[in-house]
C-alpha positions as CSV (number, residue, x, y, z in Angstrom):
1,M,-44.5,12.6,89.0
2,K,-45.3,9.2,89.4
3,V,-42.9,6.4,91.0
4,F,-43.0,3.1,89.9
5,I,-41.2,-0.2,92.0
6,D,-39.8,-3.4,90.4
7,P,-42.6,-5.9,92.2
8,S,-39.9,-8.4,92.4
9,S,-37.9,-6.3,95.1
10,Q,-36.9,-8.0,98.4
11,I,-38.6,-5.7,100.6
12,Y,-37.0,-6.4,103.9
13,Y,-33.4,-4.2,102.8
14,S,-35.6,-1.9,100.3
15,S,-38.5,-0.9,103.0
16,F,-36.4,1.8,104.2
17,Y,-36.0,3.5,100.4
18,I,-39.4,2.8,99.6
19,K,-40.4,5.4,102.7
20,G,-38.4,7.6,101.5
21,L,-40.2,7.5,98.1
22,Y,-43.6,8.0,100.2
23,D,-42.3,10.8,102.1
24,V,-40.8,12.5,99.0
25,F,-43.5,11.8,96.2
26,G,-46.5,10.9,98.5
27,K,-47.9,7.7,98.7
28,K,-50.5,7.5,96.7
29,N,-47.8,8.5,93.5
30,V,-45.7,5.3,94.4
31,H,-46.9,2.2,92.7
32,F,-45.5,-0.9,91.8
33,S,-45.2,-2.1,88.5
34,S,-43.6,-4.7,86.1
35,Q,-44.3,-2.3,83.2
36,Y,-40.6,-0.9,83.0
37,F,-38.9,-3.6,84.5
38,K,-38.7,-5.7,81.4
39,K,-35.3,-5.6,80.4
40,L,-34.3,-5.4,83.9
41,R,-33.9,-9.2,84.0
42,R,-32.8,-10.6,87.3
43,T,-31.0,-13.5,86.1
44,E,-28.9,-14.0,88.9
45,G,-31.7,-15.7,91.0
46,H,-31.0,-15.1,94.9
47,N,-27.9,-13.0,94.6
48,A,-29.3,-10.5,92.7
49,Y,-32.6,-10.5,94.9
50,D,-30.2,-9.9,98.1
51,V,-28.4,-7.3,96.3
52,Y,-30.4,-4.4,94.8
53,F,-33.7,-2.5,94.6
54,A,-35.2,-1.1,91.4
55,F,-37.6,2.2,90.6
56,V,-38.1,4.2,87.6
57,V,-39.6,8.0,88.4
58,V,-42.0,9.3,85.3
59,D,-42.4,12.7,84.3
60,H,-44.3,13.1,81.9
61,N,-42.7,11.3,78.9
62,K,-39.5,11.6,80.7
63,I,-38.5,8.3,82.5
64,T,-35.6,8.2,84.9
65,K,-34.2,4.7,86.0
66,F,-32.3,4.0,89.4
67,V,-30.9,1.1,91.4
68,I,-30.2,1.3,94.8
69,D,-27.9,-1.3,96.0
70,F,-27.5,-2.0,99.4
71,A,-25.0,-5.5,99.2
72,D,-22.4,-5.3,101.8
73,D,-19.8,-6.1,99.9
74,A,-18.2,-3.2,98.4
75,S,-16.4,-5.2,95.3
76,D,-19.6,-6.5,94.6
77,I,-21.9,-4.1,92.3
78,N,-24.6,-5.7,90.0
79,R,-23.6,-5.4,86.1
80,T,-27.1,-5.8,84.8
81,G,-28.2,-4.0,87.4
82,Y,-25.6,-0.6,86.5
83,K,-25.8,-1.0,83.0
84,W,-29.9,-0.6,83.0
85,A,-29.9,2.3,85.5
86,D,-29.1,6.0,84.8
87,Y,-28.3,6.1,88.5
88,Y,-27.0,3.4,90.4
89,A,-26.7,4.1,94.0
90,K,-24.6,2.4,96.6
91,V,-23.9,2.2,100.2
92,N,-20.9,0.5,100.5
93,I,-18.6,1.6,98.3
94,N,-14.3,1.1,98.6
95,K,-12.7,3.1,95.6
96,S,-10.1,0.4,94.6
97,F,-13.0,-1.7,93.5
98,S,-14.4,1.5,91.5
99,I,-13.9,-1.0,88.0
100,Y,-14.8,-4.0,86.4
101,Y,-13.2,-5.8,83.2
102,E,-15.8,-7.2,80.3
103,Y,-15.0,-8.1,77.6
104,G,-11.4,-7.4,78.3
105,K,-11.8,-3.9,78.6
106,T,-12.0,-1.6,81.9
107,V,-15.4,0.0,82.7
108,D,-15.6,2.9,84.6
109,Y,-18.4,3.1,87.6
110,N,-19.3,6.8,86.9
111,K,-22.7,6.5,87.5
112,I,-21.9,5.2,91.4
113,I,-23.8,7.6,94.1
114,Q,-22.8,6.9,97.5
115,L,-25.2,6.6,100.1
116,P,-25.2,6.9,104.0
117,P,-26.0,3.7,106.3
118,Y,-29.5,2.6,106.5
119,F,-30.8,-0.2,108.2
120,G,-34.6,-2.1,107.7
121,I,-38.2,-0.8,109.0
122,K,-41.5,-1.9,108.9
123,I,-43.8,0.3,106.3
124,W,-46.9,-1.5,106.3
125,N,-49.6,-2.9,108.8
126,L,-50.7,-6.4,108.7
127,R,-53.3,-5.8,105.9
128,E,-50.9,-3.9,103.5
129,T,-48.5,-6.6,104.2
130,I,-50.5,-9.4,103.0
131,Y,-51.9,-7.6,99.8
132,H,-48.5,-6.2,98.7
133,C,-47.2,-9.7,98.7
134,I,-49.8,-11.3,96.9
135,V,-50.5,-8.8,94.3
136,N,-46.5,-8.0,93.8
137,Y,-45.6,-11.7,93.5
138,I,-48.4,-12.1,90.7
139,K,-47.1,-8.9,88.9
140,S,-43.3,-10.1,88.9
141,Y,-44.3,-13.5,87.7
142,N,-42.1,-12.5,84.1
143,N,-38.9,-11.7,86.1
144,R,-39.0,-13.7,89.6
145,C,-35.4,-13.9,91.2
146,V,-36.5,-16.4,94.1
147,G,-39.5,-18.7,94.7
148,F,-42.5,-18.3,96.5
149,Y,-40.7,-19.3,99.9
150,F,-37.9,-16.9,100.1
151,Y,-40.4,-14.1,98.6
152,I,-43.2,-14.1,101.3
153,K,-40.1,-14.4,103.8
154,D,-39.3,-11.0,103.7
155,Y,-42.7,-9.9,103.9
156,I,-43.0,-11.3,107.4
157,M,-39.5,-10.6,108.4
158,Q,-40.8,-7.1,107.5
159,Y,-43.9,-7.2,109.3
160,K,-42.4,-8.8,112.3
161,H,-39.2,-8.2,113.1
162,R,-38.8,-4.7,111.9
163,S,-40.2,-1.7,113.7
164,D,-41.8,1.6,112.2
165,L,-39.5,4.9,112.6
166,K,-41.9,5.9,115.1
167,S,-40.4,3.3,117.4
168,Y,-36.4,4.8,116.8
169,E,-37.9,8.4,118.5
170,N,-35.9,9.0,121.3
171,S,-34.7,11.7,124.0
172,A,-31.8,12.7,126.4
173,D,-34.4,11.1,129.3
174,D,-34.2,8.0,127.6
175,I,-30.5,7.7,128.8
176,V,-30.0,5.4,132.1
177,D,-27.0,7.1,133.9
178,N,-24.2,4.4,133.3
179,Y,-25.8,1.6,131.7
180,V,-24.5,0.7,128.1
181,F,-26.1,-2.0,126.3
182,F,-24.1,-3.9,123.3
183,A,-25.6,-6.8,121.7
184,S,-24.0,-8.4,118.1
185,N,-24.0,-12.1,116.6
186,L,-20.7,-13.8,116.9
187,W,-20.0,-13.8,112.8
188,D,-18.5,-17.2,111.3
189,I,-17.4,-15.4,108.1
190,K,-14.0,-14.2,106.0
191,G,-13.0,-11.7,108.0
192,C,-14.8,-11.4,110.9
193,N,-13.0,-14.3,113.6
194,D,-10.0,-12.2,113.5
195,T,-11.4,-8.5,112.9
196,T,-15.0,-7.7,113.9
197,N,-15.6,-10.2,116.4
198,I,-12.3,-9.6,118.5
199,I,-13.0,-5.9,117.9
200,R,-16.6,-6.0,119.8
201,E,-15.4,-8.5,122.6
202,K,-12.4,-6.1,123.4
203,F,-15.5,-3.5,123.7
204,V,-17.6,-5.9,126.1
205,K,-14.6,-6.8,127.7
206,T,-13.6,-3.1,128.3
207,C,-17.3,-2.4,129.9
208,I,-17.9,-5.5,131.9
209,D,-14.1,-4.4,133.7
210,N,-15.0,-1.0,134.2
211,K,-17.0,-1.0,137.8
212,N,-18.3,2.4,136.8
213,I,-20.1,0.9,134.3
214,D,-24.0,-1.5,134.6
215,F,-23.3,-3.5,131.2
216,E,-25.6,-5.7,129.8
217,G,-25.3,-7.9,126.2
218,G,-23.0,-9.7,124.2
219,F,-22.5,-12.3,121.4
220,V,-25.5,-14.7,120.3
221,I,-23.6,-17.3,118.8
222,P,-24.3,-20.0,116.2
223,K,-24.2,-23.6,117.0
224,N,-20.9,-25.7,115.7
225,H,-19.4,-22.2,116.0
226,P,-15.5,-22.3,115.8
227,L,-14.9,-20.0,118.3
228,T,-17.7,-20.9,120.3
229,S,-15.3,-21.4,123.5
230,E,-13.3,-18.3,123.4
231,F,-16.9,-16.1,123.5
232,K,-18.8,-18.6,125.8
233,K,-18.6,-16.3,128.8
234,Y,-19.8,-13.1,126.9
235,S,-22.8,-15.3,125.4
236,I,-26.4,-14.7,124.8
237,K,-28.8,-17.5,125.8
238,K,-31.5,-16.3,123.7
239,R,-31.8,-12.9,120.7
240,Y,-33.8,-10.1,121.9
241,P,-36.9,-9.1,120.6
242,I,-36.5,-5.7,118.1
243,R,-38.9,-3.9,120.6
244,T,-36.8,-4.7,123.7
245,Y,-33.2,-4.1,121.9
246,L,-34.6,-0.7,120.8
247,N,-35.4,0.3,124.2
248,K,-32.4,-0.8,125.5
249,I,-30.1,0.9,122.8
250,K,-32.0,3.9,123.9
251,H,-30.8,3.7,127.6
252,S,-27.0,3.0,126.8
253,V,-24.9,6.1,127.4
254,V,-22.9,4.9,124.8
255,A,-23.3,2.8,121.5
256,F,-20.7,0.8,119.5
257,N,-19.9,0.0,116.2
258,T,-17.7,-1.6,113.9
259,P,-17.6,-3.0,110.0
260,A,-19.2,-6.0,110.0
261,V,-19.8,-8.8,107.2
262,H,-17.0,-7.5,104.1
263,Y,-16.2,-4.5,106.4
264,C,-19.8,-2.6,105.2
265,H,-21.1,-0.1,107.7
266,G,-23.9,-2.4,108.8
267,W,-27.5,-1.8,109.7
268,K,-26.4,-0.9,113.7
269,L,-24.6,2.3,112.5
270,G,-27.6,3.6,110.5
271,E,-29.8,2.7,113.9
272,Y,-27.1,4.7,116.3
273,F,-27.6,7.6,113.9
274,C,-31.4,7.7,113.6
275,L,-31.6,7.3,117.6
276,G,-29.2,10.2,117.7
277,K,-26.5,8.3,120.2
278,V,-23.0,8.6,121.4
279,I,-21.5,6.7,118.8
280,I,-17.8,4.8,119.3
281,S,-16.4,3.5,116.0
282,T,-13.6,1.7,115.0
283,K,-12.4,3.5,111.2
284,F,-14.1,2.4,108.1
285,L,-12.9,0.1,105.8
286,N,-14.9,1.8,102.8
287,Q,-15.7,5.2,101.9
288,I,-17.2,7.3,105.0
289,P,-20.4,9.1,103.6
290,E,-20.8,12.1,103.2
291,G,-21.4,14.1,106.5
292,I,-20.1,11.5,109.1
293,I,-17.3,13.7,110.7
294,D,-15.0,12.2,113.8
295,K,-15.1,14.3,117.3
296,K,-18.7,15.8,115.8
297,N,-21.3,13.0,115.2
298,I,-19.3,10.2,115.5
299,L,-15.8,9.2,117.6
300,F,-13.4,7.1,115.4
301,V,-10.8,5.2,117.7
302,D,-8.1,2.5,117.7
303,P,-9.1,-0.7,119.5
304,Q,-6.4,-0.3,121.8
305,N,-8.0,3.0,122.8
306,I,-11.4,1.9,123.2
307,R,-10.8,2.1,127.2
308,E,-9.4,5.7,127.6
309,T,-12.3,6.9,124.9
310,I,-14.7,5.3,127.2
311,N,-13.6,6.9,130.5
312,N,-13.3,10.2,128.7
313,I,-16.8,10.2,127.1
314,F,-18.4,9.2,130.2
315,N,-16.6,12.1,132.7
316,D,-17.6,14.8,129.9
317,D,-21.4,15.5,129.8
318,E,-21.6,18.3,127.9
319,Y,-19.8,16.8,125.1
320,K,-22.1,13.3,125.1
321,N,-25.2,16.0,124.6
322,L,-23.2,17.9,122.0
323,L,-22.2,14.2,120.2
324,R,-26.3,13.6,120.6
325,K,-27.6,16.4,118.8
326,N,-24.7,16.3,115.9
327,A,-25.7,12.3,115.5
328,R,-29.2,13.0,115.4
329,E,-28.7,16.2,112.9
330,Y,-26.8,13.9,110.8
331,W,-29.8,11.8,110.5
332,I,-32.1,14.5,109.3
333,N,-29.5,15.9,106.9
334,Y,-28.3,13.0,105.3
335,A,-29.5,9.5,105.9
336,C,-33.4,9.8,107.0
337,P,-35.3,8.3,104.2
338,Q,-36.5,11.3,102.6
339,S,-33.3,12.9,102.7
340,V,-31.7,9.8,101.1
341,I,-34.5,10.4,98.6
342,K,-34.3,13.9,98.0
343,K,-30.8,13.8,97.3
344,L,-30.8,11.0,94.6
345,T,-33.7,12.3,92.8
346,N,-32.8,16.1,92.9
347,D,-31.4,16.2,89.5
348,I,-34.5,14.7,87.6
């Protein structure tokens, strides 16, 4: 089997799935080519660039077309990509957004496959990054979504601002007693100011107020944010470099998650499973991916019960170890790049 990837794809988001293709099919059998994507016209420009990643699997004369939709918005299903694909996989799904209307008719999304949470990773060294950036820009000349600035920016960000999966290797020995780390953007977007930001603030305040917890972190507050004064006491002066950020999460006893922009699962959740953390999370608003089970590999909490949950989990070492073990097993069995691609391509 050979795999061909649309060279116009945004690498910063799709790198996770490219790694899965390398792992399943072998790197030598995975190539970038515009040959199979001539009918996939990305006429939506930057919106399409940010939404999905396309590839085909060629087995003799059989061609199977895949789209992976990594958009945060559960209602944002790309019509062009959906029509083109044989399989349309999406990370954030909400059953209330399972249809769209076209020419006055209701169209069922019966091709959708739900994917687990993911996050951006580094997959190439500097030489490979430069090579793929230049060559893929040339290959996609007839079907580019964005200009050269946006195109090259994603390759640079994939290389400079993400880590490879080896950097996420973790063990119980990395954990520092009573230490909790949490850092987040303070979002200024619909649905976050009155939900995500406030819930995260509650977690931060709970940790700071607990004399038994050594807390580090807070919020990165953008300039001119309307809630600057309310969150200023929890502000972080600058962003943590990715390596520093990862090490601090490794040291943390627990990790906190809550739905973010457009109520999506968010990158943090995928990272926490990969790291095998004790994950405390408010309930998802989108569908829960297969394999994520409350009290087994994650602890779903009401925002009002965050304090009680933290106190209970800090006093139960045996349960903490079980949650960590189960979180890591979920990652290996369901959510790592290889498992995701295996499941997605299993029927071909």
